[in-house]
N, C-alpha and C positions, 0 to 999 in steps of 0.2 A: 153752509158756512154758519159759524156762531160768532157773536160779538161778545167779548169779555169787557164788561163795564167796570173799569178801574175806578175806585173811589166813588161809588154810585150815590153817596150822600154829599158829594162835594167837599170832602174833608171836614164834614160836620156842618157845612153851611146850611143844609136843610133842617138842621136841628136848632139853628139860631132863632130865638123868639122874634127877633126883629126882621127876619127874612120875609120877603114878599111871599105871600101864599102860606105862611106858617099856620094861619087859622084853618086853611083847607086840610093840611096834614093833621093838625090837632083834632079837628072835628071828625075826620075820617077814622083816625086812630081810636077816638072815644067810641065811635059807633061799632067798632069791631072788638073793643077791649084789648087793644095792642098799643105798642109805642109808635110814635111818629116815625122813628127810624125803620120800623118794620113796614109801615105803609110806604115809605120812600123806596125800600128795596122791592116790595111787591109791585110798585108802579114801574120801576125801571125794568123789572122782569117782564111785565105785561107789554112793554113797548115793543118787544119782539114780535108779538102778534100783529101789531100795526104795520111793521116793516117786513113781515114774512121771514124773519130770522130768529134763530134761538139767541136769546140774550142771557148771559150769565153774569149777574152782579158779583163783583169781587170786593166786598167791603173789608176793610182792615179792622182789627179789634185787638185789644190788649187784655181782655178778660174772658174767661170761660163763659160766664153768664151772657155776655154780649154775643159770643159766637153761637150759643144756643138760640138766642133771640133771632139772630140773623138766619139761622137754618129754619126756624119756625116761620119766618116771613115767606118762605117759598110756598107754604100751603095757604097763604092768605089770598083770597079771591076778591078782587075789587069789582064793583059793579061798573057798567058802562058810564053811568052818571058820575061816579066817583073818579073814574079815569079821566073823563072830560073836564071835571073841575080841576084836577091836578095838572092836566095839560094846559089849561088856561092860566093857571097860577104860575107855571114855569114853561113858557113857550120855548120850543126847540130853537127858534131863531133869535132868542133874547141874548144880548151880549153878556159875557161872564161878569160877575160882580167883582 
């Protein structure tokens, strides 16, 4: 079974500088030389390993450059420590904003 994660960046909520955990995304992105959105997509994709399922992030985009960045995020490998920091910043059981 595969899970298709519709709007994996929360319709842009993970890109909001005021969002809880934005510093974690920004720091991780800077460490890899990528965007925060790419880190968010890589994190969502990695969640599948935690749950034993294939997770396919399905981000929307209106620009070719963004589509290319989204595809490039699939090759981004986050460390276990980075994944743990992201999980702590956005706990699964947190109520939606």
